[in-house]
N, C-alpha and C positions, 0 to 999 in steps of 0.2 A: 727908430730905423737909422742905419748909418750907411755911408757911402764908402766905396772901396777905390783906392787910387794907389799907384806905386809910390807916390809922395804922400806921406801920411803923418798925422799926429796921433799918438796913442793916448787916449784919455779914459780913465777908469773912474766911474762915479758910483757911489753906493748910497742908497737911501736907508735910513734906520727902519723904515716900514717894510721895505722889500730887500732883504739882506743879500740874497743871491739872485733873485729874479732880475734885479736891476743891475747886477754886476756884469755888464757887457763891455767888450773891448770895442770902442768906437774909433773908427778910422776916418779922419778928416783931411782934406787937402791942405798941404803945408808948403811953405816956400823954403824952409830950411834944408840944407843938404848934409846935415850931420848924420853919420851912419850909426846904426844900433848894433851892438854886439849881443851878448846874452841879455834877455829881458831883465834878469835880476840885477844886472850891473847898472844900467841906466835908469831902471825903474824898480826901486826897492819894493813898491807895492806889488809888482808882479811876482816877486820872489815868494811872498806869502800866498798869493793866489795859486801859483803852480805847485807849491810845496804841499799844501794841505787843503786847498779849496775853501779856506775860511777867510772872511773879510771883516774888518772892524767897521763899526757904524760910523756914518757921516765922514767918509774918507774920500778924497779926490786927489788925483795927481794928473799932471799932463806934461808931456815932453814932446818936442818936435823932433822929427827924424826923417830919414830918407832911406828906403830899403833898396838894396841892389842884390843881384844873384850872387850870394857868397855863403860860406859855411855858417856865418853868424845868422843870416836870414833863414837858412834851413833849420838851424837850431831853434830859432824863435818860433817858426811855424810848427815844429815838432812839439815844443812845450805848449803852444796854444792849442793844438789839436788834442793833446793829452788832457788839458783842462776841459775842453768842450766834451770830450768822451766821458770824463768823470762826472760832469755836471749835467750831461744830457742836453747840451745846447746845440741842437741840430741847425737852427737858423744861422747862428754865428759860425758854426763849423763849415757850413756851405759857403759862407762869404770868405772864410779863410781859404777854402778850396779854390774859389774864384781868383783870389789874390795870388795864390801859388801858381796857378796856370799862367798868369800874366808875367810873373817875375822869374819863375824857375823853369827853364826849358827842359832840363833833364833831371828831374828830382831823384834823389837817392832812393833805393828800394826800401830802406828803413822808414823814410818819410812817407812813401806810398803805403806802407803797412800801417803807419799811424793814421793816415787818412781812411784806410779801409776799416780800421778798428773804431774810428769815430762814427762812421755810418752804422756799423754793427751795434755799437753800444747805444746809439740813439734810436735803434729799432727800424732804421730805413734800409731793409735788406735788399730791395731791388736796386737802389743806388749803389749799395756796397758791391753787389754782383757786377754792376756796370763798370765800377772802378777796377774791380778785380779782372774783369774780362779785357779791359783795355791796357792792363799792365804789360809792358814789353817783356819784363822778366819777373819771375816769381820764385821765391825761395820757400823753404819749409814753413817759416813763420807766416808767410802770406796764405798758404794753404790751410794751416792750422787756425788762423784767425777767421777765415770765411767758413770753414767746416764747423768750428766750435760755435760761431754765431748762429748759423742756421740750425744747429742741433738744439740750442738752448731756447730758441723761439718756437712758437706754435702757431698754426693757422695756415690758411691757403695763401700762397704767394705766387704771383705771376712774374715770370722772368722771360727775357728775350734771349734766345739761343741762336747762334750763327750755325747754319748748316755747313757752309764751307767758306773759303776766302772769297771765291768769286760770286757765289749766290747770296741771296738775302738771308734774313733771319725769321724765325717763327716764335710766337709767344706760347708758353706752356704754363699752366697753373697746377701746382702740386703743393702738398703739405711741406712745410719748411724742413721737417725731418727727412722727407724723401730727397729734398735738394741736398742735404748734407751727405746722404749716402751716394747720390749722383756725383757730387763733387769729389768724394773720396775715390770713386771709380775713375774719374778723369785724372786725378792725381797719380794713380797707379799707372794709367795709360801714358802719362808724360814721364814715367820712370822717376818720380820723386819718391824717395823712401819715407814712409811714415815713422813717427816716433810714438812714445807712450801717450803724449797729449792727443795726438791724432786718434789713436785707438779708443781712448776714453770718450772722446766726443762722438765718434761714430757709434760706439756701443750705447751711448745715451740715446741716440736717435732710434736705434733698434728697439730699445726698451720702451720708448714713447709709442712706437708703432706696433709693439708686440711681434716684431719680426725675428722670431727665434731661429729660423732657418738661415737668414742672412747673418745672424749673430754667430751661428756655428762656423760659417765661412770666415768671419773675423777672428774667431777663436783659433782656427787653423793658421791664419796669418800671424797671430801673436806668438804661437808656438814656433813657427818657422823663423820669425824675426827675433826670438828670444825675449819678447816682452812679457811672457807669462810669469817670469820670476819677479816682475814689478808688483808690489803690494797693491797699488791703486788700480792697476789693470786687472789683477786677479779679483779684487773686490767688485769692480764693475761687471766682470764676467759672471761672478757668483750672483750678483743682484739681478742680472738679466735672466739667467736660467731660473732663479727662484721665483721671480715675478711672472715668468712664463710657465710656471708649474712643472718645470723639469728639475725636480729636486735631486735626482740621481747625478746629473752632470754638475749641479751646483755643489754637491757634497764632494765630488771628485776633485774639483778645483780647490775647494776649501781645505781638504785634507793635504793637498800638495804644498800649501803655504806653510813655511816653517815658523816664521815670526809673524804672528797674527796680532793686529791691533784691535781695539774695541769696536771700531767701525765694521770690520769684517765679521767679528763675532755677532754683532747686532744684525747684520744682513742675513746671516745664516739662521739665527733664531727667528727673525721676522719671516723668513721664507717658509720655515716649517709651520709656524703659527698661521700664516696667511693661507697655506694650502691644507689646513686641518690635520697636520701631523703634530698634535700637541705633545705627545710623549717624546717624540724626537727633539722638539724644541727644548723641553726640560733636560733632555740628555746633553744637548750642546751647552746649555746653561751650567750644568754640573761640571763639564769639562773646562768651561771658562773660569769657574771658581777655583779649580785646581791650578790654573795658570796664574792665580793671584789677582784676577780682575773682579771687581765687585759688580760692575754694571752701572748703567745710568738710567735716566728716565725712559729713553727709547727701549732699552732692554726690558724693563719691567712692564712697559705698555704692551710689548709683544707677548710677554708671558701671560699677562692678564687676558689678552685676546685668546691665547691658547686654552686658558681655563674656561673661557666662555664656550669655545668649541667642544671641549671635553665634558661640559656641564659638570665641572668639578668645583663645587663651592669651597670644599675643604682645602684644596690646593690653592685656590684663590685667596683664602684667608691667610695661608702661610706666606704667600707672596706679599700680601698686604702688610704682614708683620715685618718682613724684610724692608719694605718701602718706608715704614715708620722708623726703623732703626737707622736707615741711611738718610733720613730727614728729607726725602723727596716727595712726601705725601702731599705737599702743597703745590707741587708742579702741576701746571694746567693739564698737560697731556696725560699724566698719570692719574690725576683725580677724575678726569672725564672717563678714562678707561675703567677705573674702579666702579663708577656708577653703572657703566654698561655691563661689566662682568656680573655684578650682583643682580641687576635687572634680568639678565638672560638666565640666571640661575634661580629665578623666581623668588629672590630675597629682596622684596621691595623696601623692607625696613632698613637694612644696611645700605641699600642703594640710596635711600633718602638721606641717611646719615652722612654718606660720602658726599652727596650733593650739597647738603647744608654746610659741610665743612670746607667747601671750596672758597678760596679767597677771591678768585676771579672766575666769573662765569661768562659763557658765550652762548650764542644761539645753538651751537652744537651740543653743549652740555645740557641745556634745557630740553632740546629735542630728544636727547638720549633717554632722559628720565621720563618724559611724556610718552614716548613710544614704548618704553618698558612697562609703564602702567597699562597702556592699551593692549599690549600683547598678553598681559597677565589678567585680562578681564576687568581691569579697573578703569573703564572708559570714562565714567563720571569724574573720578579723581584726576584723570589725565586732562580732561577738558577744563577742569578748575585750575589745574597747574598752567595750562595755556593762558587762561585769563590773567593769572598772576604774572606770568612772563611778560605779557603785554603791558600790564600796569607798571612793572619794574623798568620799563623803557626799552625792552628788547623787541625788535621787530622780526617775527618769524618770516623766513624767506619762502619761496615757492616749494623748495624741496622739503623744508620742515613741515609745511602745511599738508603736502601730499603724504608724507610719512605718518603724520598724526591722524589724518582721515583714514588711511589704510589700516592702521593698527587699532583704531577705536570704532571702526564701522559696525562691528558686531554688537557693541554695547551702548552706542550713542543714542540719545533720544533725538527726536525730530527738532526740538527747540535748540539743542546744542549744535546739531548739524547746521541749522539755519544761522546760528551765531557765527560759526566758523566761516560759512559761506559769505556772510556779510563782511567779515574781515577780509576775505579773499577779494571781493568786489571793490572795497574801499582802497585796497593797495594795488589793484590792477593785476592780480595774479590769475584772473579767470581765463586768460589766453594761454596759460601754461598748461600743456596737455596732461602731464601727470596729475596736476591738481584737479582738472576737470574730470579725468577718469576716476579719481578717488571719490569725487563728489557724486558721480553717478552711482558708484558702488554703495556709498554711505546712505544716500536717499533710498536706494533700493532696499537695503537692509532695515531701514526704518519703516518701510511699507509705503513710502511716497513715490510710487512709480511715475506719476505725472511730473513731479519735480525732477526726477532723474532724466526723463525724456526731454524736459525743457532745457536742462544743462546740455544734453546731447545735441539738441537743435542749435544752440547758441555757439557751438564749436564750429569754427570756419572750415578747418581741414581735419577730418577724422583719420586717425591712424588705426592700426589693427587692434590695439588695446582698447581704443574708444568703442569701435564696433562690437568687440567681444564683450565689453562691460555691459553695454546696453542689451545685447542678445541674451546674456546670462541673467540680467535683471528681469527681462520678460519671462524667461524660462523659470526663474525662481518663483515668480508670481503666477505661473500657470497660464500665461498669455501666449499660447503657442503660435497662433497665426501671425501676430505682430512680430514675433521672434524670427520666423522663417521669412517673412517679407523683408525684414531688416537684413537677414543673412543674404538673400538674393540681391538686394540693392547694393550690399557691400561688394559682392562679386562683380556686379555691373560696373561699379566705379573702379574696378581694377585692383582691389585689395585682395591679396591671396590669403585664404583662411589657413590657420594653423590647427594644431591638435586641440587647443583650448576652445577655439571657435566651434569646432565640430562637437565637442562635448556639450556646449551650450545649446546648439541647434538640435542635437539628438535628444537632449533632456526636454527641450520645448516640444518636440514631436511626441515624446512619450507622455508628458503631462496633458497634451492636448488631444491625444488619440489620433494623431495624423500619421497613419501607417504608411501610406504610399510615399509621402514626402520623406519620412524617416528612412525607408528602404532606399530611396533615391540618393539621399545624402550619404548613407553608410556605404553604398556601392561606389559612389564617386570619390571616396577618400583615396582608395588605391588606384582606381582606374583613371581618374582625372588629376588628382593633386599629389599622387605618389606618397601618401601618408599611410603608414601601416597602422591599423587600429590597435590600440593597447587595451589594458584592462578596463579603463573607464569607459571607453567607447563601446566595448562589448557589454558592459553592465547596463548602459543606457539602451542599447539595442535589444537586449533580452527583456528588459523592463518594458520597452515599447511593445514587443510581441506578446508578452504576458498580459499586459493591461488590455490588449485587444482580443484576448481569448485564444490566441494562437500558441497554446502551451506546447503542443507537439513540435511546432516549428522552433519555438524558443529552446526546447530540449535538444533538437538537432544542431542548432547553432552552438549551444553550450558544449556538446560533444565534439564539435569540430574546431574549437578555439585552438589556434596554432601554438599555444603555450599553456602552462599550468594555470588554470583560472584562479584568481585570487578570491579573497573573502567577499569583496564587493560584487563580483560576478555571481557567485553562489548565493549571496544574500538577495540579489535582484530576482534570481530564479525562485528562491524560497518564498519571496513575497508574492510572486505570480501564482505559485501553488496555493498560497493562503487565499488569494482572491477567488480562485476557481475550485477550492476544496479538494484538490488532488492529493490525497493522503500518501499514496505510494511514492510519488515523485518528491513530495515534501520530506518524507523520511530520508530518502536518498540524498537530497540536498543538505539536510540538517546534519547527517553523518559526516559529510565532507566539511561542513562548516565547523563542526566540533573538533575535527582533526586539525584544521588550520588555526582556529581561534578557540581553544578549549576553555578559556576563562572570560569570554565575552558574553555578558548576561543577555544582550538583546537577541542573540541567536536562540537561546533556550526559551526566552519569552515569546518569540515568534512561533516556534513549534508548539509551545503550550497553548497559544491562542488558536492554532489550527485544530488541535485536539478538542479544545473547549467548544469551538464552533460546530464540531461534529458530535458533541456531548459524549466524548470518550474520556470520562472523568478519571479512570484508573491510569490512563496514559498521561493525563495532565499532572497527576500526583507524582508519577515517575520522573517526568521532565523537571518538575519543580524541586524534587529531591536532588536531582543531578545539578540543578542550578545552585542549590545551597552548598553542595559538597565541593563543586569545582570553582565557583566564583566568589569573589568578595561581595560584600553587601552592595546591592544594586543602588546606584544613585537615582533617586526618583526624578522623573521628568517634571518640568515646571512650566507654568504659564506666567506671563507678565503683561502689565498694562501701564501706560504712561498717563499720569494725571498731574497737571501743573508742573511739568518738566521733571517730575520725580517718577522713578520706575518702582512699581509694586509687583513683587513676584510671589507666586503661590504654588504649593504642591497639593496632592490629594490629601484631604482631611487636615489641612494645615491650620494650626491654631497659634502660630508664632507672631502674627501681625499685631501691632499695637491697637488696632481698631477691630479686633476679631469679633467682639460682641455685636457691634453695629453691622458688620458684614454678614454674620449668620442670621441676624434679625431680618435683614433685607432679603436674604436667600429664602427664609421661611415664608415671608410674604409673597415672594415670586412663585414659590412652589405651590402655595395655596391658590394663587390666581391661575396657575397652569392647570391644576387639578380641576378647578371650577370650569375653565375653558374647555378642557377635554370632556367633562361631563355634559356640558352644553352642546358640544359638537356631536357627541355620541347620541344624545337625546334627539337632536335634529335628524341624524341619520336614521334612527329607528322610526321616527315619524314619517320620514320620506319613504322608507321601505313599506310601512303600513299603508300609506296612501297608494303606492304602486300596486300592492296586493289587492 
């Protein structure tokens, strides 16, 4: 710590162990009356400090001096504040501020701007605003400094605003980007004309907040002021519109720019790729090539994302070839995007090759490949890769674990889910809601509903996703009463249900045969929560009525659906017809299904089963003939079981398992025992009947 006095000695000491942290300007009381001019004149060590911020090891210098209010002292403070801004020395900067207030009664506006910049660069925005608010005069540089500073920071900031000169002030807390927009408005009210730097800063705030309407007003100002011809301003406007999904306006600005640089081309390509306009992204890329530009890593990353959106692996391979020709295949961003592109196109082999060829990997690249395996049904391989990731010294963060659990939930075994859960607890991620929500889903899919509920109970504050995950878990397992109790409790705690929550509770009512509750929830969607039921809700509701034997009522609901019913709605009704053996309505529903999904095998199989239950074998033959003619070979349904953390799957008459002989031998023994048990039971029944007679 050092003291401040108008009479000071400037001493700079540097430790070889702490090269910049110990590089502080220490002011000590001195008796000498020698004036300082520029720091670099009397203090050569300062020249190096202020010029490039680098210091030599084990260097010390001291000089006695006396500061007076003079141009030389203003210059010294200006250089000192620049140094503090560059190095982020807030504490030292505040002490220089204190010294300035004692020595300089009327600081120049340039020095005040340096002080303002120091507080901004050190991240102390509230103090920066106080300095700005107390400045007697402000120029364009002052406004640009504070607007740019607030636009580049993020987070909630509380500032004190004066209501008037006579009255007091009030504290307001807003996002820093909102403060930048507020200051821009104040700047215009004080009739200070903005320049290109101002517009770029405020446009950046609009982009951070997705305030496209305010951005349009700024666009109007740029046109009126003539800033729209500036390349950087045009690029900022294009970026704003593109990231706010207004590609029409983005393209209009892009086309008006005559001399485009690579940054503007990249912004346009990224905008199209980000908004799922893959063909347009490649169209802009072709135009860019005609202008003689090859592109960089950002260009090709955007194009690979466009290939992912288009599900075009062939196009992705062509882009991969261009990347290799330009020798940017080792770039981290490009190689990570390559892994993602191949994984999303279900080419795990090439995705793994791209991953193995990466020189530098990060948590993001590992997560990309693991999630790719999960989405493609390779959950076991995904979790093995997670284990290897941890062994290689990478620590998956909470977002990584949530993504892995979500993508692998359908194919994970209970043991693997428990292992991931253990890692989550060890690293303290259990309080992160997306992770807990994904765990509820994963345990539910593994059949461990008790573990899912335990995770749910341990969450301190449930959000809508948490409630919905647990309700859907109960519905999935046919535990209807617990699902509706949880739904009612969610409403009691003030959480407003959404469409997905209603799908879960209606499915729970359907599986549990809870007709009155299902009717109440369905009617409350529009009457209470202003949610218009969609195809999924009608499907659950018709299934509820059908399972309860109210086939006529289900048919009336089906006929009054306010939109064209989809395959899921007709499928639910056909399933109800099968349960109750209503052949006439089943034929009607099946015809509609054949029109909507002519190549879906399950529709034909369902109608065939209805005919078979009624022993109408000629109709069964007709439907199966239609199945063979219209559909590809039906993928057989399979069952699986987990033994020793390994999943064994089987289909009907399956003989592909390596232990098939032992399995069929056990089945034969079980069948014999069942037959003996049935004979024994039948014999007892006959004896009992004889005794009664």
